[in-house]
C-alpha positions as a Markdown table, in Angstrom:
| # | Residue | x | y | z |
|---|---|---|---|---|
| 1 | Unk | 320.1 | -74.0 | 30.7 |
| 2 | Unk | 319.0 | -75.3 | 34.1 |
| 3 | Unk | 316.3 | -77.8 | 34.8 |
| 4 | Unk | 314.6 | -78.3 | 38.2 |
| 5 | Unk | 312.3 | -81.3 | 38.9 |
| 6 | Unk | 309.2 | -80.1 | 40.7 |
| 7 | Unk | 307.2 | -83.4 | 40.5 |
| 8 | Unk | 308.0 | -87.0 | 39.7 |
| 9 | Unk | 305.0 | -89.2 | 39.1 |
| 10 | Unk | 304.4 | -92.8 | 38.0 |
| 11 | Unk | 304.7 | -91.9 | 34.3 |
| 12 | Unk | 305.8 | -88.3 | 34.0 |
| 13 | Unk | 308.2 | -85.8 | 35.4 |
| 14 | Unk | 307.4 | -82.1 | 35.7 |
| 15 | Unk | 310.3 | -79.7 | 35.5 |
| 16 | Unk | 311.0 | -76.0 | 35.2 |
| 17 | Unk | 313.5 | -75.1 | 32.6 |
| 18 | Unk | 315.4 | -71.8 | 33.0 |
| 19 | Unk | 317.5 | -70.4 | 30.2 |
| 20 | Unk | 318.7 | -67.1 | 28.9 |
| 21 | Unk | 317.2 | -65.7 | 25.7 |
| 22 | Unk | 319.5 | -64.1 | 23.1 |
| 23 | Unk | 318.5 | -60.7 | 24.4 |
| 24 | Unk | 319.7 | -61.7 | 27.9 |
| 25 | Unk | 316.2 | -62.1 | 29.4 |
| 26 | Unk | 315.8 | -65.0 | 31.8 |
| 27 | Unk | 313.0 | -67.4 | 30.6 |
| 28 | Unk | 311.3 | -70.1 | 32.7 |
| 29 | Unk | 309.2 | -72.8 | 31.1 |
| 30 | Unk | 307.1 | -75.7 | 32.6 |
| 31 | Unk | 308.2 | -78.9 | 30.9 |
| 32 | Unk | 306.6 | -82.4 | 31.1 |
| 33 | Unk | 308.9 | -85.3 | 30.4 |
| 34 | Unk | 307.1 | -88.4 | 29.2 |
| 35 | Unk | 308.6 | -91.8 | 28.2 |
| 36 | Unk | 306.7 | -91.8 | 24.9 |
| 37 | Unk | 303.8 | -93.9 | 23.6 |
| 38 | Unk | 302.5 | -96.0 | 20.8 |
| 39 | Unk | 299.4 | -95.5 | 18.7 |
| 40 | Unk | 297.9 | -98.4 | 16.8 |
| 41 | Unk | 295.3 | -98.5 | 14.1 |
| 42 | Unk | 293.9 | -102.0 | 13.8 |
| 43 | Unk | 292.9 | -102.5 | 10.2 |
| 44 | Unk | 290.2 | -105.2 | 9.9 |
| 45 | Unk | 290.2 | -104.9 | 6.1 |
| 46 | Unk | 290.7 | -102.2 | 3.5 |
| 47 | Unk | 287.3 | -100.6 | 4.4 |
| 48 | Unk | 287.1 | -101.3 | 8.2 |
| 49 | Unk | 289.1 | -100.3 | 11.3 |
| 50 | Unk | 288.7 | -100.8 | 15.0 |
| 51 | Unk | 288.5 | -97.8 | 17.3 |
| 52 | Unk | 287.9 | -97.6 | 21.0 |
| 53 | Unk | 285.2 | -95.7 | 23.0 |
| 54 | Unk | 287.4 | -94.8 | 25.9 |
| 55 | Unk | 286.3 | -92.8 | 29.0 |
| 56 | Unk | 289.0 | -90.3 | 29.9 |
| 57 | Unk | 288.9 | -89.1 | 33.5 |
| 58 | Unk | 291.1 | -86.0 | 32.8 |
| 59 | Unk | 288.5 | -84.5 | 30.3 |
| 60 | Unk | 285.5 | -86.3 | 31.8 |
| 61 | Unk | 284.4 | -87.5 | 28.4 |
| 62 | Unk | 284.2 | -90.7 | 26.5 |
| 63 | Unk | 286.4 | -90.3 | 23.4 |
| 64 | Unk | 286.8 | -92.2 | 20.2 |
| 65 | Unk | 290.4 | -93.3 | 20.0 |
| 66 | Unk | 292.9 | -95.5 | 18.3 |
| 67 | Unk | 294.4 | -98.0 | 20.8 |
| 68 | Unk | 297.5 | -96.5 | 22.4 |
| 69 | Unk | 299.7 | -96.8 | 25.5 |
| 70 | Unk | 302.7 | -95.5 | 27.3 |
| 71 | Unk | 306.1 | -97.2 | 26.8 |
| 72 | Unk | 307.4 | -99.2 | 29.7 |
| 73 | Unk | 311.1 | -98.4 | 30.7 |
| 74 | Unk | 313.5 | -99.6 | 28.0 |
| 75 | Unk | 310.6 | -101.2 | 26.0 |
| 76 | Unk | 310.9 | -101.4 | 22.2 |
| 77 | Unk | 308.2 | -99.5 | 20.3 |
| 78 | Unk | 307.0 | -102.6 | 18.3 |
| 79 | Unk | 306.7 | -104.6 | 21.5 |
| 80 | Unk | 304.7 | -101.9 | 23.1 |
| 81 | Unk | 302.4 | -101.7 | 20.1 |
| 82 | Unk | 301.8 | -105.5 | 20.2 |
| 83 | Unk | 301.1 | -105.4 | 23.9 |
| 84 | Unk | 298.7 | -102.5 | 23.7 |
| 85 | Unk | 296.8 | -103.9 | 20.7 |
| 86 | Unk | 296.2 | -107.2 | 22.6 |
| 87 | Unk | 295.4 | -105.5 | 25.9 |
| 88 | Unk | 292.9 | -103.0 | 24.5 |
| 89 | Unk | 291.3 | -104.8 | 21.6 |
| 90 | Unk | 292.1 | -108.5 | 21.9 |
| 91 | Unk | 293.7 | -108.5 | 18.5 |
| 92 | Unk | 297.1 | -109.8 | 17.4 |
| 93 | Unk | 298.6 | -108.7 | 14.1 |
| 94 | Unk | 301.1 | -110.4 | 11.8 |
| 95 | Unk | 301.7 | -107.4 | 9.6 |
| 96 | Unk | 302.9 | -104.1 | 11.1 |
| 97 | Unk | 303.7 | -100.8 | 9.4 |
| 98 | Unk | 305.6 | -98.1 | 11.2 |
| 99 | Unk | 304.5 | -94.6 | 10.1 |
| 100 | Unk | 306.9 | -92.5 | 12.2 |
| 101 | Unk | 306.2 | -90.4 | 15.2 |
| 102 | Unk | 304.4 | -87.2 | 16.2 |
| 103 | Unk | 304.8 | -84.9 | 19.2 |
| 104 | Unk | 301.8 | -84.9 | 21.4 |
| 105 | Unk | 302.1 | -81.3 | 22.6 |
| 106 | Unk | 305.6 | -79.9 | 22.0 |
| 107 | Unk | 305.0 | -76.6 | 23.7 |
| 108 | Unk | 305.0 | -78.2 | 27.1 |
| 109 | Unk | 305.8 | -81.9 | 26.7 |
| 110 | Unk | 308.4 | -84.1 | 25.0 |
| 111 | Unk | 306.1 | -87.1 | 24.4 |
| 112 | Unk | 306.6 | -88.9 | 21.1 |
| 113 | Unk | 303.7 | -90.9 | 19.7 |
| 114 | Unk | 305.0 | -93.7 | 17.6 |
| 115 | Unk | 302.3 | -94.6 | 15.0 |
| 116 | Unk | 301.6 | -98.2 | 13.7 |
| 117 | Unk | 299.2 | -99.8 | 11.3 |
| 118 | Unk | 298.3 | -103.3 | 12.4 |
| 119 | Unk | 297.0 | -105.7 | 9.7 |
| 120 | Unk | 296.2 | -109.4 | 9.3 |
| 121 | Unk | 294.5 | -109.5 | 12.7 |
| 122 | Unk | 293.3 | -112.5 | 14.7 |
| 123 | Unk | 290.9 | -112.1 | 17.6 |
| 124 | Unk | 291.9 | -113.1 | 21.2 |
| 125 | Unk | 290.7 | -112.0 | 24.6 |
| 126 | Unk | 291.3 | -108.4 | 25.4 |
| 127 | Unk | 293.3 | -107.7 | 28.6 |
| 128 | Unk | 292.5 | -104.1 | 29.6 |
| 129 | Unk | 294.1 | -102.5 | 32.6 |
| 130 | Unk | 291.9 | -102.3 | 35.7 |
| 131 | Unk | 291.4 | -98.5 | 35.4 |
| 132 | Unk | 290.5 | -98.7 | 31.6 |
| 133 | Unk | 286.9 | -98.4 | 30.4 |
| 134 | Unk | 287.3 | -99.5 | 26.8 |
| 135 | Unk | 284.8 | -100.6 | 24.1 |
| 136 | Unk | 286.4 | -101.7 | 20.8 |
| 137 | Unk | 284.1 | -101.0 | 17.9 |
| 138 | Unk | 284.6 | -101.8 | 14.2 |
| 139 | Unk | 283.8 | -98.9 | 11.9 |
| 140 | Unk | 284.0 | -98.3 | 8.1 |
| 141 | Unk | 286.8 | -96.0 | 7.1 |
| 142 | Unk | 284.2 | -93.7 | 5.5 |
| 143 | Unk | 282.4 | -93.4 | 8.9 |
| 144 | Unk | 285.7 | -92.9 | 10.8 |
| 145 | Unk | 286.8 | -90.1 | 8.4 |
| 146 | Unk | 283.4 | -88.5 | 8.6 |
| 147 | Unk | 283.7 | -88.5 | 12.4 |
| 148 | Unk | 287.1 | -86.8 | 12.1 |
| 149 | Unk | 285.6 | -83.9 | 10.2 |
| 150 | Unk | 282.3 | -83.5 | 12.1 |
| 151 | Unk | 283.9 | -83.4 | 15.5 |
| 152 | Unk | 282.9 | -86.7 | 16.9 |
| 153 | Unk | 286.6 | -87.8 | 17.0 |
| 154 | Unk | 288.3 | -85.2 | 19.1 |
| 155 | Unk | 291.6 | -87.1 | 19.8 |
| 156 | Unk | 294.4 | -85.7 | 17.7 |
| 157 | Unk | 296.4 | -88.9 | 17.6 |
| 158 | Unk | 293.4 | -90.7 | 16.3 |
| 159 | Unk | 292.6 | -88.1 | 13.6 |
| 160 | Unk | 296.3 | -88.2 | 12.5 |
| 161 | Unk | 296.6 | -91.9 | 12.2 |
| 162 | Unk | 293.2 | -92.2 | 10.4 |
| 163 | Unk | 294.2 | -89.6 | 7.8 |
| 164 | Unk | 297.6 | -91.2 | 7.4 |
| 165 | Unk | 296.1 | -94.7 | 6.9 |
| 166 | Unk | 293.5 | -93.2 | 4.4 |
| 167 | Unk | 296.4 | -91.8 | 2.3 |
| 168 | Unk | 298.4 | -95.0 | 2.6 |
| 169 | Unk | 295.6 | -97.4 | 1.7 |
| 170 | Unk | 294.7 | -95.3 | -1.3 |
| 171 | Unk | 298.2 | -95.4 | -2.6 |
| 172 | Unk | 298.5 | -99.2 | -2.5 |
């Protein structure tokens, strides 16, 4: 397999992979290399979570999302989760549960989304990045789940972590 870099950006690299299929056919694929990210669900209490209303320029929509962010070079996942939680919501947590990871879009990208539940929260001042337009909002889990199923939550990482938390909290 050969890999050619066609673009190197601030956070991603775009490459074209060329490899030979078992039948001898030459196949080319566009590949986006991503350093990975963390996704955090701030749990206020058993019945309430914090989500963000987040304007996303790429889709030109304000989405409901769990706090999340890209890993910095050589950054530990837990540290990134703590950093992003504080930046985007102002919360700090003393109890963390790692749920594993998901691939964001494995047909074209290698991004791993590391999922965390943050509990025992204390409020501090949020520190969003200059280009972020975030509004943290506390919702009941019932409302958040309803939003997953009626289409108001369109972000797959948020749907995933909410469904995982719902299963986990009901098994405790």
